gemmi code that builds the backbone of each chain (N, CA, C; Angstrom):
import gemmi

chains = {
    "A": [
        ("UNK", (149.866, 98.923, 106.644), (150.815, 98.601, 107.715), (151.854, 97.613, 107.202)),
        ("UNK", (153.103, 97.867, 107.528), (154.184, 96.983, 107.087), (154.614, 96.058, 108.214)),
        ("UNK", (155.115, 94.902, 107.831), (155.676, 94.006, 108.853), (157.125, 93.698, 108.493)),
        ("UNK", (157.899, 93.382, 109.491), (159.306, 93.002, 109.273), (159.354, 91.620, 108.621)),
        ("UNK", (160.132, 91.488, 107.568), (160.338, 90.171, 106.971), (161.741, 89.740, 107.318)),
        ("UNK", (162.055, 88.439, 107.194), (163.399, 87.965, 107.531), (164.483, 88.737, 106.792)),
        ("UNK", (164.206, 89.179, 105.556), (165.200, 89.908, 104.795), (165.266, 91.378, 105.197)),
        ("UNK", (164.444, 91.813, 106.120), (164.446, 93.208, 106.535), (163.749, 94.114, 105.547)),
        ("UNK", (162.994, 93.533, 104.638), (162.297, 94.342, 103.648), (161.000, 94.875, 104.241)),
        ("UNK", (160.916, 96.208, 104.477), (159.733, 96.789, 105.119), (158.655, 97.142, 104.104)),
        ("UNK", (158.939, 96.971, 102.820), (157.956, 97.355, 101.814), (156.852, 96.317, 101.670)),
        ("UNK", (157.138, 95.088, 102.084), (156.161, 94.033, 101.865), (154.940, 94.231, 102.767)),
        ("UNK", (153.744, 94.269, 102.180), (152.560, 94.518, 103.020), (152.237, 93.345, 103.932)),
        ("UNK", (151.786, 93.636, 105.125), (151.396, 92.608, 106.076), (149.926, 92.281, 105.910)),
        ("UNK", (149.342, 91.619, 106.894), (147.910, 91.328, 106.825), (147.107, 92.620, 106.831)),
        ("UNK", (145.991, 92.620, 106.119), (145.173, 93.820, 106.008), (144.538, 94.154, 107.357)),
        ("UNK", (144.766, 95.372, 107.800), (144.179, 95.809, 109.063), (143.291, 97.015, 108.779)),
        ("UNK", (141.973, 96.795, 108.723), (141.094, 97.923, 108.404), (141.127, 98.980, 109.510)),
        ("UNK", (141.125, 100.229, 109.087), (141.124, 101.321, 110.053), (139.680, 101.793, 110.224)),
        ("UNK", (139.232, 101.856, 111.458), (137.845, 102.243, 111.731), (137.843, 103.296, 112.820)),
        ("UNK", (137.936, 104.570, 112.442), (137.917, 105.599, 113.484), (136.536, 105.705, 114.104)),
        ("UNK", (136.493, 106.282, 115.306), (135.232, 106.416, 116.033), (134.235, 107.286, 115.269)),
        ("UNK", (134.758, 108.117, 114.382), (133.896, 109.072, 113.671), (133.512, 108.568, 112.278)),
        ("UNK", (133.617, 107.239, 112.075), (133.354, 106.677, 110.739), (132.003, 107.100, 110.173)),
        ("UNK", (131.011, 107.280, 111.051), (129.652, 107.537, 110.581), (129.471, 108.965, 110.089)),
        ("UNK", (130.476, 109.834, 110.354), (130.376, 111.218, 109.864), (130.744, 111.312, 108.385)),
        ("UNK", (131.309, 110.218, 107.849), (131.914, 110.310, 106.519), (130.945, 110.099, 105.368)),
        ("UNK", (129.713, 109.727, 105.672), (128.759, 109.520, 104.587), (127.361, 109.915, 105.050)),
        ("UNK", (126.623, 110.528, 104.136), (125.285, 111.015, 104.440), (124.403, 109.898, 104.993)),
        ("UNK", (124.509, 108.712, 104.379), (123.675, 107.580, 104.790), (123.953, 107.175, 106.241)),
        ("UNK", (125.246, 107.169, 106.622), (125.606, 106.770, 107.986), (125.199, 107.840, 108.997)),
        ("UNK", (125.278, 109.123, 108.594), (124.842, 110.201, 109.492), (123.347, 110.072, 109.756)),
        ("UNK", (122.582, 109.717, 108.703), (121.138, 109.501, 108.826), (120.879, 108.342, 109.791)),
        ("UNK", (121.658, 107.268, 109.651), (121.526, 106.092, 110.531), (121.763, 106.476, 111.982)),
        ("UNK", (122.833, 107.257, 112.231), (123.154, 107.642, 113.608), (122.110, 108.602, 114.169)),
        ("UNK", (121.568, 109.478, 113.302), (120.529, 110.397, 113.749), (119.309, 109.601, 114.217)),
        ("UNK", (118.986, 108.531, 113.468), (117.834, 107.723, 113.875), (118.133, 106.965, 115.165)),
        ("UNK", (119.363, 106.476, 115.335), (119.732, 105.838, 116.603), (119.538, 106.820, 117.759)),
        ("UNK", (119.840, 108.118, 117.466), (119.796, 109.136, 118.520), (118.369, 109.527, 118.888)),
        ("UNK", (117.358, 109.088, 118.099), (115.980, 109.470, 118.427), (115.569, 108.929, 119.791)),
        ("UNK", (116.283, 107.888, 120.296), (115.880, 107.332, 121.592), (116.327, 108.229, 122.748)),
        ("UNK", (117.245, 109.181, 122.523), (117.697, 110.032, 123.635), (116.584, 110.964, 124.122)),
        ("UNK", (115.932, 111.764, 123.208), (114.790, 112.544, 123.691), (113.630, 111.660, 124.151)),
        ("UNK", (113.502, 110.456, 123.570), (112.459, 109.523, 124.032), (112.692, 109.172, 125.498)),
        ("UNK", (113.964, 108.924, 125.855), (114.287, 108.595, 127.240), (113.942, 109.754, 128.169)),
        ("UNK", (114.126, 110.991, 127.677), (113.751, 112.144, 128.499), (112.253, 112.125, 128.792)),
        ("UNK", (111.451, 111.881, 127.747), (109.996, 111.853, 127.944), (109.595, 110.721, 128.890)),
        ("UNK", (110.211, 109.540, 128.731), (109.902, 108.422, 129.622), (110.286, 108.785, 131.062)),
        ("UNK", (111.427, 109.482, 131.198), (111.833, 109.947, 132.530), (110.787, 110.866, 133.141)),
        ("UNK", (110.232, 111.774, 132.305), (109.157, 112.667, 132.778), (107.974, 111.851, 133.280)),
        ("UNK", (107.601, 110.803, 132.519), (106.445, 109.985, 132.908), (106.705, 109.221, 134.198)),
        ("UNK", (107.935, 108.675, 134.346), (108.264, 107.947, 135.582), (108.199, 108.899, 136.774)),
        ("UNK", (108.721, 110.112, 136.575), (108.646, 111.134, 137.621), (107.184, 111.437, 137.931)),
        ("UNK", (106.344, 111.500, 136.887), (104.922, 111.750, 137.069), (104.238, 110.642, 137.863)),
        ("UNK", (104.572, 109.393, 137.550), (103.983, 108.266, 138.289), (104.396, 108.313, 139.753)),
        ("UNK", (105.674, 108.678, 139.978), (106.172, 108.790, 141.350), (105.397, 109.875, 142.101)),
        ("UNK", (105.229, 111.048, 141.445), (104.504, 112.158, 142.083), (103.055, 111.763, 142.361)),
        ("UNK", (102.453, 111.042, 141.392), (101.062, 110.620, 141.557), (100.920, 109.703, 142.767)),
        ("UNK", (101.954, 108.853, 142.981), (101.881, 107.915, 144.110), (102.026, 108.641, 145.447)),
        ("UNK", (102.611, 109.863, 145.418), (102.813, 110.599, 146.673), (101.586, 111.402, 147.081)),
        ("UNK", (100.755, 111.758, 146.087), (99.541, 112.487, 146.443), (99.336, 113.751, 145.622)),
        ("UNK", (98.280, 114.474, 145.963), (97.823, 115.591, 145.136), (98.833, 116.742, 145.058)),
        ("UNK", (99.481, 117.062, 146.191), (100.418, 118.198, 146.195), (101.575, 117.941, 145.238)),
        ("UNK", (102.155, 116.730, 145.348), (103.264, 116.388, 144.461), (102.819, 116.354, 143.007)),
        ("UNK", (101.580, 115.909, 142.749), (101.062, 115.873, 141.372), (101.015, 117.278, 140.786)),
        ("UNK", (100.623, 118.259, 141.616), (100.613, 119.656, 141.150), (102.034, 120.115, 140.808)),
        ("UNK", (103.020, 119.644, 141.605), (104.422, 119.972, 141.317), (104.821, 119.423, 139.950)),
        ("UNK", (104.343, 118.200, 139.664), (104.691, 117.585, 138.374), (104.087, 118.380, 137.220)),
        ("UNK", (102.827, 118.810, 137.376), (102.189, 119.597, 136.312), (102.970, 120.888, 136.073)),
        ("UNK", (103.452, 121.504, 137.174), (104.244, 122.738, 137.027), (105.574, 122.433, 136.355)),
        ("UNK", (106.180, 121.283, 136.728), (107.455, 120.871, 136.112), (107.287, 120.687, 134.602)),
        ("UNK", (106.178, 120.048, 134.200), (105.949, 119.779, 132.774), (105.719, 121.059, 131.975)),
        ("UNK", (105.395, 122.159, 132.657), (105.140, 123.424, 131.959), (106.379, 124.311, 131.886)),
        ("UNK", (107.499, 123.878, 132.516), (108.738, 124.670, 132.440), (109.213, 124.719, 130.989)),
        ("UNK", (109.689, 125.898, 130.540), (110.074, 126.031, 129.124), (111.100, 124.991, 128.651)),
        ("UNK", (112.129, 124.688, 129.473), (113.148, 123.740, 128.983), (112.584, 122.330, 128.867)),
        ("UNK", (111.600, 121.989, 129.734), (110.966, 120.667, 129.655), (110.097, 120.592, 128.397)),
        ("UNK", (109.344, 121.668, 128.138), (108.497, 121.703, 126.949), (109.362, 121.606, 125.696)),
        ("UNK", (110.502, 122.307, 125.709), (111.403, 122.292, 124.557), (111.924, 120.884, 124.282)),
        ("UNK", (112.370, 120.186, 125.340), (112.887, 118.824, 125.164), (111.767, 117.868, 124.743)),
        ("UNK", (110.546, 118.114, 125.236), (109.439, 117.256, 124.832), (109.016, 117.523, 123.389)),
        ("UNK", (109.182, 118.778, 122.933), (108.959, 119.087, 121.510), (109.954, 118.300, 120.658)),
        ("UNK", (111.215, 118.250, 121.149), (112.254, 117.490, 120.449), (111.889, 116.006, 120.433)),
        ("UNK", (111.375, 115.498, 121.556), (110.975, 114.088, 121.640), (109.822, 113.808, 120.669)),
        ("UNK", (108.905, 114.776, 120.545), (107.778, 114.622, 119.617), (108.288, 114.525, 118.178)),
        ("UNK", (109.207, 115.447, 117.825), (109.791, 115.423, 116.481), (110.542, 114.102, 116.251)),
        ("UNK", (111.286, 113.651, 117.263), (112.053, 112.407, 117.129), (111.114, 111.217, 116.937)),
        ("UNK", (109.981, 111.219, 117.647), (109.049, 110.095, 117.527), (108.439, 110.058, 116.125)),
        ("UNK", (108.173, 111.244, 115.550), (107.603, 111.279, 114.197), (108.649, 110.854, 113.161)),
        ("UNK", (109.906, 111.270, 113.376), (110.989, 110.877, 112.471), (111.186, 109.365, 112.522)),
        ("UNK", (111.209, 108.826, 113.756), (111.330, 107.373, 113.917), (110.158, 106.678, 113.236)),
        ("UNK", (108.942, 107.223, 113.432), (107.746, 106.615, 112.844), (107.865, 106.556, 111.324)),
        ("UNK", (108.336, 107.643, 110.724), (108.460, 107.693, 109.257), (109.375, 106.573, 108.768)),
        ("UNK", (110.566, 106.433, 109.383), (111.503, 105.398, 108.932), (110.943, 104.005, 109.226)),
        ("UNK", (110.270, 103.867, 110.367), (109.741, 102.557, 110.777), (108.613, 102.120, 109.836)),
        ("UNK", (107.718, 103.056, 109.497), (106.578, 102.730, 108.641), (107.025, 102.397, 107.219)),
        ("UNK", (108.113, 103.047, 106.764), (108.602, 102.764, 105.414), (109.313, 101.417, 105.359)),
        ("UNK", (109.827, 100.972, 106.515), (110.546, 99.707, 106.573), (109.587, 98.516, 106.536)),
        ("UNK", (108.447, 98.664, 107.195), (107.522, 97.550, 107.369), (107.088, 96.894, 106.050)),
        ("UNK", (106.640, 97.683, 105.033), (106.225, 97.039, 103.777), (107.383, 96.322, 103.068)),
        ("UNK", (108.631, 96.716, 103.384), (109.773, 96.055, 102.743), (110.078, 94.737, 103.438)),
        ("UNK", (109.851, 94.684, 104.755), (110.110, 93.451, 105.506), (108.968, 92.465, 105.292)),
        ("UNK", (107.719, 92.988, 105.305), (106.546, 92.130, 105.211), (105.569, 92.717, 104.202)),
        ("UNK", (105.771, 92.450, 102.894), (104.911, 93.073, 101.877), (103.534, 92.411, 101.830)),
        ("UNK", (102.606, 92.934, 102.614), (101.259, 92.369, 102.688), (100.299, 93.076, 101.737)),
        ("UNK", (100.609, 94.340, 101.425), (99.738, 95.158, 100.581), (100.636, 96.153, 99.854)),
        ("UNK", (100.093, 96.927, 98.890), (100.936, 97.944, 98.236), (101.591, 98.842, 99.284)),
        ("UNK", (102.903, 99.145, 99.124), (103.638, 99.896, 100.155), (102.959, 101.190, 100.571)),
        ("UNK", (102.455, 101.946, 99.586), (101.823, 103.221, 99.908), (100.639, 103.047, 100.837)),
        ("UNK", (99.874, 101.983, 100.588), (98.693, 101.702, 101.403), (99.100, 101.340, 102.827)),
        ("UNK", (100.158, 100.514, 102.960), (100.612, 100.097, 104.285), (101.133, 101.279, 105.088)),
        ("UNK", (101.898, 102.163, 104.398), (102.447, 103.338, 105.093), (101.309, 104.245, 105.556)),
        ("UNK", (100.321, 104.463, 104.673), (99.181, 105.317, 105.030), (98.404, 104.715, 106.202)),
        ("UNK", (98.246, 103.385, 106.188), (97.525, 102.710, 107.263), (98.197, 102.889, 108.604)),
        ("UNK", (99.534, 102.818, 108.605), (100.270, 102.971, 109.864), (100.180, 104.399, 110.393)),
        ("UNK", (100.268, 105.391, 109.481), (100.106, 106.785, 109.922), (98.699, 107.002, 110.474)),
        ("UNK", (97.718, 106.315, 109.872), (96.344, 106.432, 110.344), (96.239, 105.913, 111.780)),
        ("UNK", (96.954, 104.794, 112.058), (96.952, 104.241, 113.423), (97.526, 105.254, 114.412)),
        ("UNK", (98.662, 105.876, 114.042), (99.281, 106.888, 114.905), (98.308, 108.044, 115.150)),
        ("UNK", (97.637, 108.475, 114.073), (96.701, 109.595, 114.168), (95.520, 109.244, 115.074)),
        ("UNK", (95.011, 108.010, 114.940), (93.877, 107.585, 115.762), (94.254, 107.555, 117.241)),
        ("UNK", (95.445, 107.002, 117.553), (95.886, 106.946, 118.950), (96.036, 108.360, 119.505)),
        ("UNK", (96.655, 109.257, 118.709), (96.863, 110.636, 119.159), (95.517, 111.326, 119.406)),
        ("UNK", (94.570, 111.103, 118.492), (93.244, 111.704, 118.649), (92.551, 111.160, 119.891)),
        ("UNK", (92.615, 109.838, 120.065), (91.974, 109.212, 121.220), (92.536, 109.725, 122.532)),
        ("UNK", (93.883, 109.767, 122.644), (94.515, 110.228, 123.886), (94.208, 111.697, 124.143)),
        ("UNK", (94.187, 112.509, 123.053), (93.876, 113.938, 123.209), (92.443, 114.133, 123.702)),
        ("UNK", (91.504, 113.397, 123.111), (90.104, 113.518, 123.528), (89.928, 113.054, 124.962)),
        ("UNK", (90.621, 111.942, 125.323), (90.489, 111.384, 126.664), (91.069, 112.324, 127.714)),
        ("UNK", (92.339, 112.729, 127.509), (93.005, 113.556, 128.512), (92.514, 114.998, 128.481)),
        ("UNK", (91.955, 115.429, 127.334), (91.421, 116.778, 127.251), (90.021, 116.882, 127.838)),
        ("UNK", (89.436, 115.728, 128.227), (88.148, 115.760, 128.897), (86.962, 115.727, 127.952)),
        ("UNK", (87.187, 115.431, 126.660), (86.066, 115.376, 125.728), (85.480, 113.975, 125.633)),
        ("UNK", (86.141, 113.008, 126.255), (85.642, 111.626, 126.192), (85.147, 111.173, 127.553)),
    ],
    "B": [
        ("UNK", (120.804, 66.141, 115.909), (121.553, 64.926, 115.604), (122.076, 64.300, 116.901)),
        ("UNK", (123.118, 64.970, 117.476), (123.562, 64.479, 118.781), (123.726, 65.644, 119.733)),
        ("UNK", (123.747, 65.343, 121.012), (123.649, 66.395, 122.016), (124.956, 67.146, 122.233)),
        ("UNK", (126.086, 66.565, 121.874), (127.358, 67.200, 122.219), (127.695, 68.373, 121.309)),
        ("UNK", (127.252, 68.350, 120.050), (127.643, 69.408, 119.117), (126.565, 70.478, 118.983)),
        ("UNK", (125.524, 70.387, 119.797), (124.427, 71.341, 119.676), (124.908, 72.760, 120.027)),
        ("UNK", (124.605, 73.721, 119.137), (125.045, 75.094, 119.379), (124.251, 75.703, 120.533)),
        ("UNK", (124.887, 76.641, 121.233), (124.209, 77.324, 122.320), (123.129, 78.233, 121.723)),
        ("UNK", (121.933, 78.150, 122.269), (120.840, 78.953, 121.736), (121.089, 80.438, 122.049)),
        ("UNK", (120.936, 81.279, 121.008), (121.186, 82.707, 121.194), (120.023, 83.378, 121.920)),
        ("UNK", (120.329, 84.397, 122.709), (119.260, 85.151, 123.374), (118.864, 86.377, 122.557)),
        ("UNK", (119.494, 86.574, 121.387), (119.209, 87.766, 120.578), (117.733, 87.890, 120.180)),
        ("UNK", (117.045, 86.770, 119.790), (115.643, 86.925, 119.384), (114.776, 87.608, 120.442)),
        ("UNK", (115.073, 87.366, 121.723), (114.291, 87.991, 122.792), (114.447, 89.502, 122.735)),
        ("UNK", (115.714, 89.981, 122.674), (115.970, 91.431, 122.659), (115.446, 92.047, 121.377)),
        ("UNK", (115.569, 91.293, 120.272), (115.091, 91.797, 118.989), (113.573, 91.956, 119.007)),
        ("UNK", (112.864, 90.979, 119.589), (111.399, 91.054, 119.661), (110.966, 92.242, 120.514)),
        ("UNK", (111.641, 92.441, 121.667), (111.306, 93.577, 122.533), (111.611, 94.891, 121.817)),
        ("UNK", (112.726, 94.912, 121.056), (113.109, 96.110, 120.289), (112.037, 96.435, 119.255)),
        ("UNK", (111.567, 95.416, 118.527), (110.556, 95.628, 117.493), (109.228, 96.085, 118.100)),
        ("UNK", (108.806, 95.400, 119.160), (107.552, 95.778, 119.807), (107.642, 97.210, 120.334)),
        ("UNK", (108.790, 97.545, 120.914), (109.006, 98.906, 121.399), (109.011, 99.910, 120.263)),
        ("UNK", (109.543, 99.496, 119.106), (109.580, 100.378, 117.933), (108.184, 100.698, 117.439)),
        ("UNK", (107.301, 99.688, 117.447), (105.909, 99.908, 117.037), (105.245, 100.904, 117.998)),
        ("UNK", (105.463, 100.698, 119.309), (104.862, 101.605, 120.300), (105.416, 103.024, 120.170)),
        ("UNK", (106.729, 103.132, 119.954), (107.388, 104.428, 119.793), (106.787, 105.179, 118.594)),
        ("UNK", (106.421, 104.433, 117.545), (105.898, 105.065, 116.331), (104.397, 105.329, 116.402)),
        ("UNK", (103.647, 104.425, 117.052), (102.179, 104.516, 116.989), (101.581, 105.188, 118.235)),
        ("UNK", (102.134, 104.898, 119.418), (101.506, 105.385, 120.654), (102.215, 106.617, 121.241)),
        ("UNK", (103.566, 106.612, 121.210), (104.327, 107.673, 121.879), (104.024, 109.081, 121.336)),
        ("UNK", (103.911, 109.288, 119.985), (103.614, 110.660, 119.535), (102.344, 111.221, 120.176)),
        ("UNK", (101.293, 110.425, 120.232), (100.050, 110.873, 120.848), (100.210, 111.134, 122.337)),
        ("UNK", (101.023, 110.292, 123.002), (101.231, 110.467, 124.445), (101.970, 111.771, 124.729)),
        ("UNK", (102.995, 112.084, 123.919), (103.737, 113.338, 124.122), (102.808, 114.526, 123.871)),
        ("UNK", (102.006, 114.398, 122.809), (101.079, 115.481, 122.458), (100.091, 115.738, 123.598)),
        ("UNK", (99.478, 114.665, 124.108), (98.384, 114.826, 125.066), (98.863, 115.075, 126.494)),
        ("UNK", (100.091, 114.612, 126.831), (100.552, 114.766, 128.214), (101.545, 115.904, 128.406)),
        ("UNK", (102.284, 116.246, 127.327), (103.315, 117.265, 127.488), (103.008, 118.542, 126.700)),
        ("UNK", (102.669, 118.408, 125.423), (102.602, 119.597, 124.581), (101.271, 120.350, 124.703)),
        ("UNK", (100.150, 119.641, 124.516), (98.861, 120.342, 124.566), (98.589, 120.996, 125.923)),
        ("UNK", (98.865, 120.311, 127.064), (98.657, 121.002, 128.345), (99.555, 122.236, 128.485)),
        ("UNK", (100.822, 122.122, 128.025), (101.758, 123.237, 128.170), (101.343, 124.427, 127.315)),
        ("UNK", (100.775, 124.154, 126.140), (100.399, 125.253, 125.258), (98.948, 125.685, 125.458)),
        ("UNK", (98.350, 125.212, 126.565), (97.020, 125.691, 126.908), (95.896, 125.043, 126.127)),
        ("UNK", (96.161, 123.856, 125.574), (95.116, 123.154, 124.833), (94.033, 122.574, 125.724)),
        ("UNK", (94.402, 122.265, 126.974), (93.435, 121.701, 127.924), (93.269, 122.663, 129.082)),
        ("UNK", (92.126, 122.566, 129.756), (92.024, 123.261, 131.036), (92.627, 122.337, 132.091)),
        ("UNK", (93.145, 122.936, 133.164), (93.898, 122.190, 134.163), (93.066, 121.104, 134.849)),
        ("UNK", (91.740, 121.300, 134.896), (90.870, 120.334, 135.579), (90.984, 118.931, 134.984)),
        ("UNK", (91.247, 118.873, 133.665), (91.280, 117.577, 133.003), (92.472, 116.730, 133.418)),
        ("UNK", (93.540, 117.391, 133.900), (94.700, 116.642, 134.369), (94.760, 116.677, 135.896)),
        ("UNK", (93.610, 116.825, 136.529), (93.578, 116.900, 137.989), (93.954, 115.549, 138.595)),
        ("UNK", (94.402, 115.591, 139.855), (94.861, 114.383, 140.542), (93.791, 113.288, 140.586)),
        ("UNK", (92.534, 113.600, 140.995), (91.543, 112.512, 141.049), (91.242, 111.908, 139.677)),
        ("UNK", (91.216, 112.771, 138.655), (90.852, 112.273, 137.319), (91.944, 111.353, 136.759)),
        ("UNK", (93.209, 111.812, 136.804), (94.315, 111.004, 136.271), (94.476, 109.730, 137.086)),
        ("UNK", (94.346, 109.856, 138.408), (94.469, 108.696, 139.283), (93.412, 107.655, 138.928)),
        ("UNK", (92.180, 108.107, 138.687), (91.095, 107.187, 138.345), (91.345, 106.545, 136.978)),
        ("UNK", (91.783, 107.363, 135.999), (92.047, 106.820, 134.662), (93.117, 105.736, 134.714)),
        ("UNK", (94.161, 105.999, 135.492), (95.309, 105.091, 135.525), (94.999, 103.812, 136.296)),
        ("UNK", (94.234, 103.944, 137.388), (94.036, 102.776, 138.261), (92.729, 102.036, 138.030)),
        ("UNK", (91.677, 102.758, 137.601), (90.355, 102.139, 137.589), (89.775, 101.911, 136.193)),
        ("UNK", (90.180, 102.706, 135.185), (89.576, 102.578, 133.864), (89.792, 101.166, 133.329)),
        ("UNK", (88.720, 100.557, 132.814), (88.766, 99.173, 132.277), (89.411, 98.220, 133.277)),
        ("UNK", (89.011, 98.297, 134.522), (89.522, 97.452, 135.615), (91.053, 97.551, 135.764)),
        ("UNK", (91.597, 98.723, 135.432), (93.043, 98.916, 135.555), (93.823, 98.496, 134.324)),
        ("UNK", (93.122, 97.863, 133.362), (93.823, 97.390, 132.158), (94.293, 98.554, 131.290)),
        ("UNK", (93.524, 99.673, 131.280), (93.892, 100.828, 130.462), (95.227, 101.398, 130.935)),
        ("UNK", (95.364, 101.541, 132.264), (96.619, 102.051, 132.816), (97.775, 101.126, 132.520)),
        ("UNK", (97.527, 99.818, 132.643), (98.570, 98.826, 132.378), (99.019, 98.882, 130.913)),
        ("UNK", (98.030, 98.993, 129.997), (98.342, 99.078, 128.568), (99.141, 100.347, 128.277)),
        ("UNK", (98.747, 101.439, 128.952), (99.450, 102.709, 128.739), (100.912, 102.598, 129.203)),
        ("UNK", (101.114, 102.084, 130.429), (102.466, 101.946, 130.965), (103.301, 101.021, 130.074)),
        ("UNK", (102.688, 99.917, 129.638), (103.422, 98.960, 128.804), (103.828, 99.547, 127.465)),
        ("UNK", (102.917, 100.310, 126.826), (103.196, 100.777, 125.468), (103.918, 102.114, 125.421)),
        ("UNK", (103.910, 102.868, 126.519), (104.591, 104.171, 126.482), (105.863, 104.167, 127.340)),
        ("UNK", (105.954, 103.225, 128.307), (107.158, 103.194, 129.145), (107.973, 101.906, 128.933)),
        ("UNK", (107.396, 100.756, 129.235), (108.186, 99.514, 129.273), (108.765, 99.125, 127.898)),
        ("UNK", (107.892, 98.933, 126.907), (108.405, 98.486, 125.607), (109.325, 99.521, 124.959)),
        ("UNK", (108.958, 100.832, 124.953), (109.917, 101.815, 124.411), (111.248, 101.831, 125.163)),
        ("UNK", (111.244, 101.491, 126.474), (112.506, 101.420, 127.226), (113.411, 100.338, 126.641)),
        ("UNK", (112.831, 99.179, 126.297), (113.645, 98.109, 125.708), (114.097, 98.470, 124.294)),
        ("UNK", (113.247, 99.217, 123.569), (113.642, 99.720, 122.247), (114.865, 100.631, 122.395)),
        ("UNK", (114.791, 101.558, 123.355), (115.895, 102.498, 123.587), (117.144, 101.755, 124.050)),
        ("UNK", (116.975, 100.759, 124.921), (118.125, 100.003, 125.431), (118.866, 99.325, 124.289)),
        ("UNK", (118.103, 98.749, 123.360), (118.707, 98.062, 122.206), (119.497, 99.049, 121.342)),
        ("UNK", (118.871, 100.214, 121.072), (119.550, 101.196, 120.211), (120.796, 101.751, 120.899)),
        ("UNK", (120.743, 101.953, 122.206), (121.911, 102.491, 122.910), (123.023, 101.445, 122.978)),
        ("UNK", (122.645, 100.195, 123.266), (123.631, 99.115, 123.304), (124.375, 99.012, 121.975)),
        ("UNK", (123.626, 99.028, 120.857), (124.276, 98.915, 119.546), (124.933, 100.225, 119.126)),
        ("UNK", (124.367, 101.359, 119.569), (124.973, 102.657, 119.271), (126.330, 102.806, 119.950)),
        ("UNK", (126.448, 102.298, 121.167), (127.730, 102.346, 121.884), (128.775, 101.528, 121.134)),
        ("UNK", (128.333, 100.384, 120.594), (129.247, 99.560, 119.785), (129.699, 100.331, 118.547)),
        ("UNK", (128.732, 101.046, 117.910), (129.061, 101.832, 116.712), (130.066, 102.932, 117.024)),
        ("UNK", (129.990, 103.485, 118.232), (130.907, 104.557, 118.637), (132.169, 103.981, 119.278)),
        ("UNK", (132.330, 102.655, 119.233), (133.476, 101.946, 119.799), (133.618, 102.231, 121.299)),
        ("UNK", (132.476, 102.362, 121.969), (132.499, 102.637, 123.410), (132.013, 101.435, 124.219)),
        ("UNK", (131.474, 100.452, 123.528), (130.929, 99.329, 124.286), (130.448, 98.266, 123.337)),
        ("UNK", (129.270, 97.734, 123.600), (128.730, 96.693, 122.745), (129.024, 95.314, 123.276)),
        ("UNK", (129.816, 95.225, 124.324), (130.119, 93.930, 124.926), (129.076, 93.538, 125.951)),
        ("UNK", (129.443, 92.566, 126.765), (128.504, 92.049, 127.758), (128.132, 93.121, 128.779)),
        ("UNK", (129.108, 93.977, 129.150), (128.850, 94.997, 130.174), (127.750, 95.952, 129.718)),
        ("UNK", (127.887, 96.484, 128.489), (126.878, 97.447, 128.036), (125.539, 96.742, 127.824)),
        ("UNK", (125.582, 95.465, 127.431), (124.342, 94.702, 127.251), (123.599, 94.574, 128.587)),
        ("UNK", (124.345, 94.175, 129.624), (123.732, 94.003, 130.952), (123.207, 95.338, 131.469)),
        ("UNK", (124.025, 96.415, 131.287), (123.617, 97.735, 131.785), (122.377, 98.248, 131.053)),
        ("UNK", (122.363, 98.117, 129.702), (121.253, 98.666, 128.915), (119.956, 97.908, 129.195)),
        ("UNK", (119.965, 96.584, 128.984), (118.726, 95.823, 129.169), (118.373, 95.733, 130.650)),
        ("UNK", (119.387, 95.740, 131.511), (119.136, 95.705, 132.950), (118.412, 96.953, 133.410)),
        ("UNK", (118.858, 98.149, 132.945), (118.157, 99.371, 133.370), (116.758, 99.415, 132.781)),
        ("UNK", (116.592, 98.930, 131.519), (115.246, 98.912, 130.927), (114.315, 98.048, 131.771)),
        ("UNK", (114.812, 96.886, 132.206), (113.991, 95.983, 133.020), (113.695, 96.616, 134.381)),
        ("UNK", (114.715, 97.230, 135.002), (114.538, 97.814, 136.335), (113.531, 98.964, 136.289)),
        ("UNK", (113.660, 99.854, 135.280), (112.744, 100.991, 135.186), (111.325, 100.537, 134.833)),
        ("UNK", (111.213, 99.453, 134.041), (109.887, 98.909, 133.730), (109.217, 98.404, 134.995)),
        ("UNK", (109.990, 97.673, 135.809), (109.436, 97.154, 137.068), (109.041, 98.298, 137.988)),
        ("UNK", (109.866, 99.366, 137.996), (109.552, 100.536, 138.820), (108.206, 101.138, 138.401)),
        ("UNK", (108.012, 101.282, 137.058), (106.760, 101.857, 136.556), (105.576, 100.991, 136.963)),
        ("UNK", (105.724, 99.667, 136.832), (104.626, 98.759, 137.185), (104.357, 98.803, 138.688)),
        ("UNK", (105.439, 98.939, 139.481), (105.284, 99.029, 140.932), (104.528, 100.298, 141.302)),
        ("UNK", (104.842, 101.421, 140.604), (104.234, 102.703, 140.948), (102.734, 102.747, 140.657)),
        ("UNK", (102.255, 101.924, 139.705), (100.800, 101.945, 139.462), (100.094, 100.805, 140.183)),
        ("UNK", (100.850, 99.949, 140.860), (100.211, 98.802, 141.520), (99.559, 99.226, 142.832)),
    ],
}
model = gemmi.Model(1)
for chain_id, residues in chains.items():
    chain = gemmi.Chain(chain_id)
    for i, (resn, *xyz) in enumerate(residues, 1):
        res = gemmi.Residue()
        res.name, res.seqid = resn, gemmi.SeqId(i, " ")
        for name, pos in zip(("N", "CA", "C"), xyz):
            atom = gemmi.Atom()
            atom.name, atom.element = name, gemmi.Element(name[0])
            atom.pos, atom.b_iso = gemmi.Position(*pos), 0.0
            res.add_atom(atom)
        chain.add_residue(res)
    model.add_chain(chain)
structure = gemmi.Structure()
structure.add_model(model)
structure.setup_entities()
């Protein structure tokens, strides 16, 4: 950007004004990855919305609860929840790899494996509980 | 040193702590919750009786004196809501759509309001 000088010389550069278009993050693979991870919370919000709706239905009684179960089985809801599941695993991968770098308590590989084990244990526990095996 | 030049204490550590705690829950608890509440029932992994109204109601309100339901709501709804609020607040700034006080109040405010709603619904 040029500024007017007293001599009328427009060639002289003015103060540096960095240009930052709204699409800056599309310009590099690393930034696209960053934005994709930021976006993992969008399908997460959908799943949380489903749960809030479920709690509301549960508070209304058995008939409404049956409506919620039917709602959760609709193909578009299942599809968005599949997306939320994938997003949660993607977030988990980046989060687990970050932890040993922020707080190196043990060899990184061991810490990452330990965190995946925690996720697996919770998933197994919830599946056994809600599936009626516990 | 003296009271007049003391810097204003930032509130960022609070939001950062909630974001981190929510991130742990999003990574460790949420995948299992989606699997057990949304995917496995939809794909026929469970029989419908296991998600019946009396059973879920009892699990949520009575298991471990109600602490199990509270832990579930906290780790799958409340903390992940604050995680999402933080990412959206900063994501809006990245997209040059916000990031100021308005988006901060809206993002963390809705996370707090929806968390209270969830706690109210199980109370």
